[in-house]
C-alpha positions as CSV (number, residue, x, y, z in Angstrom):
1,M,103.6,85.4,167.2
2,G,100.8,85.1,169.7
3,L,100.8,86.2,173.3
4,F,101.6,82.9,174.5
5,D,104.6,82.6,172.3
6,K,105.9,86.0,173.4
7,L,105.6,85.0,177.1
8,K,107.3,81.8,176.5
9,E,110.3,83.6,174.6
10,K,110.5,86.1,177.4
11,S,110.6,83.4,180.1
12,R,113.2,81.4,178.2
13,G,116.1,80.5,180.5
14,I,114.2,81.8,183.5
15,V,111.2,79.5,183.9
16,S,111.7,77.3,180.7
17,S,114.6,75.6,179.3
18,A,116.4,77.0,176.1
19,K,117.0,74.2,173.6
20,P,119.4,74.3,170.7
21,E,118.1,74.6,167.3
22,D,117.5,71.4,165.4
23,G,120.7,69.9,163.8
24,V,123.0,71.7,166.1
25,P,125.8,69.0,167.0
26,Q,126.4,68.4,170.6
27,L,129.8,69.3,171.6
28,P,131.9,68.1,174.6
29,A,131.7,69.7,177.9
30,D,135.0,71.2,177.7
31,E,133.9,73.2,174.3
32,V,130.8,74.4,176.3
33,R,133.0,75.5,179.3
34,A,135.3,77.3,176.8
35,R,132.5,79.0,175.3
36,L,131.2,80.3,178.5
37,L,134.5,81.4,179.7
38,A,134.9,83.5,176.4
39,I,132.0,85.7,177.3
40,S,133.1,89.3,177.8
41,G,131.7,92.7,178.3
42,K,132.0,95.9,180.7
43,G,132.5,94.6,184.1
44,I,132.1,90.8,183.0
45,E,134.5,88.3,184.4
46,T,134.3,84.6,183.9
47,G,135.9,81.7,185.8
48,V,135.6,78.3,187.2
49,D,134.5,77.7,190.9
50,G,134.5,73.9,191.8
51,D,132.3,72.2,189.2
52,E,130.7,75.4,188.2
53,V,131.4,78.1,185.5
54,V,130.8,81.5,186.7
55,V,129.7,84.4,184.4
56,A,129.8,87.6,186.7
57,W,129.3,91.3,186.4
58,S,130.8,93.7,188.9
59,A,131.2,97.5,189.3
60,K,131.8,100.2,191.9
61,I,128.9,102.4,191.9
62,A,127.9,105.6,193.4
63,S,125.7,104.9,196.5
64,A,122.3,106.5,197.0
65,G,123.5,107.3,200.6
66,A,123.5,110.8,202.1
67,G,127.3,111.4,201.7
68,G,127.4,112.1,198.2
69,G,131.0,110.6,197.8
70,D,129.7,107.2,199.0
71,Y,129.9,104.2,196.9
72,E,129.2,100.5,197.1
73,Y,130.1,97.4,195.0
74,R,127.3,95.5,193.0
75,Y,127.9,91.8,192.0
76,R,125.7,89.8,189.7
77,S,126.5,86.3,188.4
78,I,125.2,83.2,186.8
79,R,126.6,80.0,187.9
80,L,126.4,77.0,185.5
81,K,126.7,73.2,186.3
82,L,127.5,71.2,183.1
83,D,125.9,67.7,182.9
84,E,127.6,66.1,180.0
85,G,125.5,63.0,180.1
86,D,122.3,64.9,179.5
87,H,124.0,67.7,177.4
88,E,122.3,70.0,179.9
89,A,123.7,73.1,181.8
90,E,121.8,74.1,184.8
91,A,121.9,77.6,185.8
92,I,121.2,79.9,188.8
93,C,121.7,83.7,189.6
94,F,123.4,85.1,192.5
95,K,123.6,88.7,193.5
96,T,125.0,90.9,196.5
97,D,125.5,94.5,197.1
98,T,128.5,95.3,199.5
99,D,130.7,98.0,201.0
100,A,133.7,95.9,200.4
101,E,135.4,95.1,197.1
102,L,135.7,91.3,196.2
103,G,138.6,89.8,194.2
104,A,138.5,87.0,191.7
105,G,137.9,84.9,194.7
106,G,134.8,86.8,195.5
107,L,133.0,84.8,192.8
108,S,132.3,82.1,195.2
109,A,128.8,82.1,196.3
110,T,128.9,82.5,200.1
111,K,127.0,84.1,202.8
112,G,125.2,87.3,201.8
113,W,124.3,86.3,198.3
114,E,120.7,86.1,197.0
115,K,120.1,83.3,194.7
116,G,117.2,82.6,192.3
117,Q,116.2,83.3,188.8
118,H,116.7,87.0,188.7
119,V,115.2,89.2,186.2
120,G,114.9,92.9,185.3
121,S,117.5,95.8,185.1
122,E,118.8,98.4,187.3
123,T,120.2,101.8,186.4
124,V,123.4,102.9,188.4
125,H,126.2,105.3,188.2
126,V,129.3,103.4,187.5
127,I,132.4,104.8,189.3
128,A,134.7,102.0,188.2
129,W,134.3,98.8,186.3
130,L,135.6,95.6,188.1
131,G,136.6,92.3,186.7
132,P,139.6,91.7,184.3
133,H,139.5,95.1,182.8
134,A,139.1,97.1,185.9
135,T,139.3,100.8,185.3
136,E,141.6,103.1,187.0
137,G,140.3,106.5,188.2
138,G,136.7,105.8,187.4
139,A,134.5,104.9,184.7
140,D,132.2,107.7,185.2
141,E,129.1,106.3,183.5
142,S,126.0,107.8,184.7
143,G,122.8,106.1,183.7
144,Y,124.4,102.7,183.1
145,K,121.8,100.2,182.8
146,F,122.6,96.6,184.1
147,S,120.2,93.8,182.8
148,W,120.2,90.2,183.8
149,S,120.0,89.5,180.1
150,D,123.6,90.9,179.8
151,L,124.6,87.8,181.5
152,R,122.0,85.1,180.8
153,D,121.5,85.8,176.9
154,P,125.4,85.2,176.1
155,A,125.3,82.1,178.4
156,I,122.2,80.7,176.6
157,D,123.9,81.3,173.4
158,A,127.1,79.6,174.5
159,V,125.3,76.5,175.7
160,T,122.7,76.2,172.9
161,G,125.3,77.0,170.2
162,A,127.1,73.8,171.5
163,G,124.0,71.7,171.0
164,W,123.1,71.6,174.7
165,T,120.1,72.6,176.7
166,Y,120.2,75.7,179.0
167,K,118.1,74.9,182.1
168,P,117.2,77.2,185.0
169,R,118.1,75.6,188.2
170,K,115.8,75.6,191.1
171,V,116.7,77.3,194.4
């Protein structure tokens, strides 16, 4: 594999589309939606907001503030719009950091959210996992590493495994 191939693989779903393997049958939009809604993991919650499927990660984390006991909430999500005519799922990332906890309705992309094709990772001290399996009393995971690929890779697999193309949506 050459350098160009490695770069192309790394940018898959971020700057370039991810296409299904040859011969994978194209499933109906309801099946793609069901596959996306089945994505799970620590702090991961899925849902439908309007005409988009949302795959989100959220956690209460220790803040870098001077208080020592301070905390904040981190929310990261990928929102996918399904186009059954073209068999494509267009995706865009949203993120926000806030002092207030957002409930399930907090998946809506409103003011204060940064959107784009986010990449990279961040290491945080998780006090509590949010989402459908919220922890009581704290997760106490020091050095937990969130990566955008934790959301993007399962979404790409769900879409391409259903015979559809995953496309990064432009801002």
